[in-house]
N, C-alpha and C positions, 0 to 999 in steps of 0.2 A: 505521512499518513496513519490514520486510524481506526478501526472497529471497535462497535459496539461488544465485551470480552460478555459469553455465552449467561456464566452467572447473569452478571448486568440484566440481561436480554431477559433471564425467566424471573431475575427481584421487577422486573417492571411487567413481567406479566401477570405477577401475582399483586401486586401492590396499589397496579395504577388502573384497578376493570375497573372500576368507579368512572375516573375521569379519562377511558377513555375507551369509554361508552356512547359518550357525547361524540369525541371523536371518527367513531368508525361512520357517524351520516357525513360529518364535513363535504361539503361541497364547493364552488370555486362556480361564477358565472366567467360565460364566453367573454364577455366583455371584459373582467379580469383577467382573466388564464391571457387575453390576448394582447394586453396591457404588461403586461410584465412579464410575457415572449418577446414584445417591441423594448422594454426595459433594460431586459434579461440585453439582450443584441448588442443594441444601446450600448451599454458600457461592460458590455464583453469586446467594444471594440475600444473602448477613451481606456480601461483600468488594468485589462492585458498587457503584456507586453510587446509580443506581437504576433497576434491572433494571427495573420495569414502567414505564420512561421514555415508549415506545412500542406495547409488548405487552405485551397485562394478561394481570394474579396468573394469573386463568382460562385465558387462551390455553396460559402455559407451562405449567402441567398436564395439557392438554389433549397437548402436542406431549410431557411429561416419561410419561405412562401409555401410549401411542402409542407411545413409545422403549421404554421398558418394557419391555413385551407382546409389541413387536419380535424378544425374543432368544427364540430360540425353542428354537436350540439348541448346546449343552453346553461349544464350542468355539469358542473366534472369531478372527476374523485380526486382522496386528495393525492391518490395514485397513481390515474391517470396525468394530471398536472406532470408530479415530479418527473414520471416519464419524457412531456415535451420539453420540459427544461433540463433535464439528464444528456437526451440528443444533442440539442444545440449545445448545448459549454462544450459534449467531447465530440464535435465534428470538428476541431483545428486540429485532433490530432496530439492533444497535450495534456500530459501527466497529470499535470496540477491547475489543472482546466476542469473544471467538476460540480457536479452535485451528485451529493451524495447518494447509497444503497436508501428506499426509503421504507426506514424501518419503523417508521410508526403505523405504517398500513398494513406491516409484514407483521406485527403485534395483534392489530385489530384480526387481523384477518387468522392470525392466531387464535383469540381467544374466540372466534367464535366457532372453532373446531378444524377448521383448515386444516387440507396438509399437502404433504411436500414425493417430489422421489426420489422415491428410494434408498441411492448408492452417491460415493461423496465418489467425485473423479478428479484426476489428473491428467494437463494436460504436458506430454512432452513430445519432441519431434513433429508437430501434427496428427495423433491422436492421446485419443480420450480411453484412458483405467481405469478402471475400476482398482480404488485404494482402500474401503472399508463397502460393507456391505449391511446397508440396517433393513435390511429387505425382508429376514427371516429365511430367503430360498436359500440353502445352502451351496446349492451344485452351482451357483456363482461364486466364480475365486477371487480374491488380492492380490491384479495384476493383467485380470484379462481386461480384451479391448473390451471396448463399446464399441458399435458399429452404429447403430441408428438406434431409436426411440420412437412408436408412433408409424415406422413405413422413411422416418425424414432420416435421412442421413445428420450424421454428429457434426459435423464440419458445416451443415445450412443451417444447424438449429445455435451453432458458435456465429455465424455469422450474422444471425439473426438476433443475438446478445451483444457485440462486439459494438452495435454505434451506440447503444449506450454508455459505456467503460470509456475514460480518458486515457489513452497512453498512446503514445510517441510510436511503436513498431506491433504486428501483433503476439508478439514473445510476450509482451509486456500483456497487451490484453490481456492474453490465455493467463498470465501468472496475475493478474488482475480476477481473472474469474475464480481461478479460485481462491485465491482469499475472501470475496464475499462468498462465494462456494455456489458450486453450479446447483443443486435445486434451490434455494433463496434465488437464485436469478434467472433459474428455468419458471419457476412461479411468477415470479418479476413483468417480466417480458411475454410468455405465452401462458399465465394464467393455467390455474387449477385444472389441475387432473387424477381424477380417483384414480388410473389404474395406468397402465403401461407397459407395451408388449416394446420386448427390446432387442436387438441383436446382438450378438458376442462373441469375439473369435475370441475362446479356449489358448490357455498356453498353448495346448496340443498341440494348438493351429484347429482344431477343428470347431465350427462355425455351428449355434445351438440360435435357438426362439423361448425367448422365458415372457413370463406374465405377471407382470408385477405388479402390487395395489400400494397404493400411498402410503404414507403411515404419517400419524399429526406432526404438528410443528415444536408441539412439545416435546414431543419422543425427539425428534429428530434432532434441535439443539441437544438434550441432552446425552446422547449417543453418539455426537459432536465428539463432544468433551470439552470443547473449547474451538477459541479462535488460531489459524497460522501465526500470526503476529508472534514473538513471548513482551509479556508485560514486565516480569520479572529479572532482577541477574539472578546471574548461578556463579557459582566461585570453589574449585574443590579441583583436587590432584588426581591424576592418574600417574603414580609413582614420582616420577620428582618433576613432570610435566604439572606445568600449572595449564589449567582452562577457564577463561572469565567469560562468560557473556554477560554486558556490562546493561541489559536491559535496551531500552529504547531514551534516543537524546532530548527527552524533553518529562515535564510533567505538570500537573494539574495542581499542587503542592504550593504557595507560595513561598519558601523553603529549597523547594523540590533542585531548581541547578546544585545547592550548599549541600542537604545530603547527598547526590549524586557524588557529588567532590569529595567528601568524606570517606563514600566506599572506598575509590577508587584510588585514595592516600592509604584506606585500610586497608586493601589486594596485595596491592606493589611491596605497603612493608610488609606483610607478611610470607608474600613471594618471596621475598630480600632474605627471611629471618630463616626461611627455608631452604634461600641458597636451591633454589632450582636455573635449572640450567636449558629448558629453552619452557615459552608461553605460547600458545593457542589461547584468540579472543574472537567469539564466536559472533560474526556481526548476521548472520541466516534468520531469515525473516523478520526483522526489523525496518519499521516505522522510520528512522531517521529522529528527526528533531533541527536543536542546535546546535553552532557551533560548539560553544561556548560547551559540551557537555562533552562532546566529541574531540576536542581540538588538549581538555584535560586530563581525557584518556595516552594520548598518543604522545602526550608529550616525558609521558611514563618511559618508551620508548623507539621516541627520535631523539636520532644527534646531530643532527643539527636546526638550525631554525626552519621554523616552513610557514602554508597558511594553507587555508581549503578551494585558494581558489588562483588561475592566475590574472581573469579578471573576470569583474561582480560590477551589473549596472542596475539600476533603478530607475523604472517609469512613475512617475508623478501621474495624480489626480486627485481629481474632486471625492470622487468612489473613500478611495486611498487616505483623502486629508481628515474625509469627517469622520474615519476609520479610529485614523490618528489620535484624533481628537477625545474619541470617547474612552480607547483602552486604553491612550499616552498621557495622561497628564500631565509627570512632571514633564519639562521638554528635554530629555535626552539628546545627543548628538545622529541619533539616527532621528528623533524626534523634527527637529529644527532642520534637516534636512529635506525631508520630504515636506515638508508645509512651506520653504524657503523658495522650491521650486516653481518652477508655473505646471499647472496643470498638461499636464500631455507631453513633459519635459523629459529624456532618459542623463540618465548621468550615473558617475560613476560614483561607488561609495566603497572607500579604501577599508578597511579592516589591520590591525597593529599585527603585524608577525609576530608569531607564536616561538615559543622555546622551547628545548629541555628541560626538561626538570635537572633538580641540583645534578651535578654525575653521582653524586650520595646514596642519591635514591632513586636514577635511573638501573632501568633493568638492562642488559646488554646480553642475554643470550640469544640461540636462536629464539624468530617467532614467524608461529605462519598464524595469517584472521583469512576465519571460512566468510565464503559468499555464497550467495544462491539465487533464484528466481523472485523473493520472496527480499531480497535486501533493499529497500526502498532509503528514495530523498539520502538525508546524509549522511546517513547511514552506506549509500553506493557514493555517494563524493567523498568520506573517511575514506573508502577505500581506494578509493581514487586516487589523494593524496598518502597516502603510503607504501602507495605501489607508484606513485610516481618519483616519488625521494627515494623510495629503497630503503625504507626501516623493513618491510615483513615481505614475504610472500602472499601470494592470493593463493585460495585453494577452494575446489568447488564448479561452479556454474557460472555461466555471463550472470551479474546481476539484469533484473530484468528492469529495472529503473535503471539511467543512463545519467552521469558524469559530468559531462557536458549536457547542461538546463534549462527549460524557464521553469523560474522555482520564486522562495523568497515567498511563498503562499501568503494571503489575507484572505478574508472574507466578506461578501455582505448578505442582508437581507431581501429578498424583493417588495415592493413595498404594497402589492396586493396580500396575495397567501401567506408569503415572510419562509417560505422555502429559502433557504439559505444555499449561495454562490463561493465558490473557492476561485481564488482566481491568479495566475503568477504574478509578477509584480515586476520582477526580476530577471534577469539573468545571467547565469553560472559557466564562464569553463573552465575545467578542471585544472590543477598545475601547470600538467608539460603545454597546455595549448593547442589543444588536441580536438577541434570540433566537428569529430567528426558522430554520427548518430548512432552511438553504440553502447551499451551494458559495462561494466568492469569483468573486461576477461583475465584470467583468473591465470597464473605460472604455472599452476596443475591444473587441466579440467578433471571434475569430477564428475558422473551426472547421480544428480538426488531426486531418488524414486519419493518426492513429497508425498505424503501419509501416508506415507507403510511405518508401520516397527522398526526399521533397521535406518541407520546413522551411517550413509554409507561415506561424508564427506570426513565426519570427525573419527571412522573408523581405516580410512585412509593416511589420513595425518598420522593421524598415534602406529599404524601398524607402518607404513609405506616412507616417508617422512622420518619419524622418530624414532623406529625399530622400535617400541613398544605396545604390552597391547592392550589393545581396543577395550572398552566395554559392555559387559556383556549388556544386550540389547533384550 
């Protein structure tokens, strides 16, 4: 799972002003939008590994018909069009079947001086809490519970936003609401508002009502200070305890995998030189990626051969074959497997068993792996692998993403509008064979108050599990 980094967004706002000025007025005809909606539904049926896994064909038909009927004008904006496709792709409640947040309309909105809701929210146990206050109103504190906006309960607002978010469970939908950010999604779904009447429950228990002004998008993006997901690796020591955040298991660079492996090699060489007795691997706020990255990391503290699944099956389709021919001109084993099977055929796709690193290089001390609700895709699958094989203990909170899942995502553009759709072509079962629709549940459960300045999970691991001094926050 990937998001535009806030700095990238600001650069786009600065350097693409001229080109986006033209794109601000992009409109699609009703005929083109309806044609793409029909194409999307048909292609989801043919390319998705199991479109009706959680939501029936009948329910999908109802959503499709309602969306089609809602196209009542002959000219639709990019934002309106994207939201239609988001809703259909998300109907099946599969996290890897999705249309991303409408970044281009958001940038256009910002350039025109648009403004958004000024409070950053985290969603915990069905409640919304203020984690960052950009409003300038100092009476609103971090930890205050937001009860309503303009007389509408937070629950009803969540229910309005959830249909646009692809996720297997409500817990995961709320994680994605944090991931994309509430102010952005509230604008996308509910439109721009210049001011808001908010009702809050203070940490003292007292209920108060406040009037807040919207803040410009550019101010919000600057004050937000970055996306939730980690984009860069981090390696350091807390005394004799080694701490590694490997970063995402992917790279846009041609030699990204090679560089990642070299970095991991250097980290464990340093750990060995320092004779560390314990290691903390941080997979929180991790977008996941490719197992070639995660397998290499895990091999350094694995004590037996391993594989990241107990069952991995793929479904091929014409749109997948087109994408495969375009992106993989060299016929490797994967390409041959996709192209050699009939459209619609499901087949097992096995990968080699992975082996631990040579014993002389392997870390043999205590290992703890940190996760939270923002641990996605291959990062969640890796945490499940580590737990199922007993390579380390998992600390934190249940992951939003599930380790038995419809994944192995690929993308295709819609023919008329060019909007990109992501769809899962595979089904992965975690190493222990459990197909329960559940996240990775930690061995040591610790609440993560996301977006605040405290690091509850790391502090617990260092102070309680490893009896070391926690870092100053």
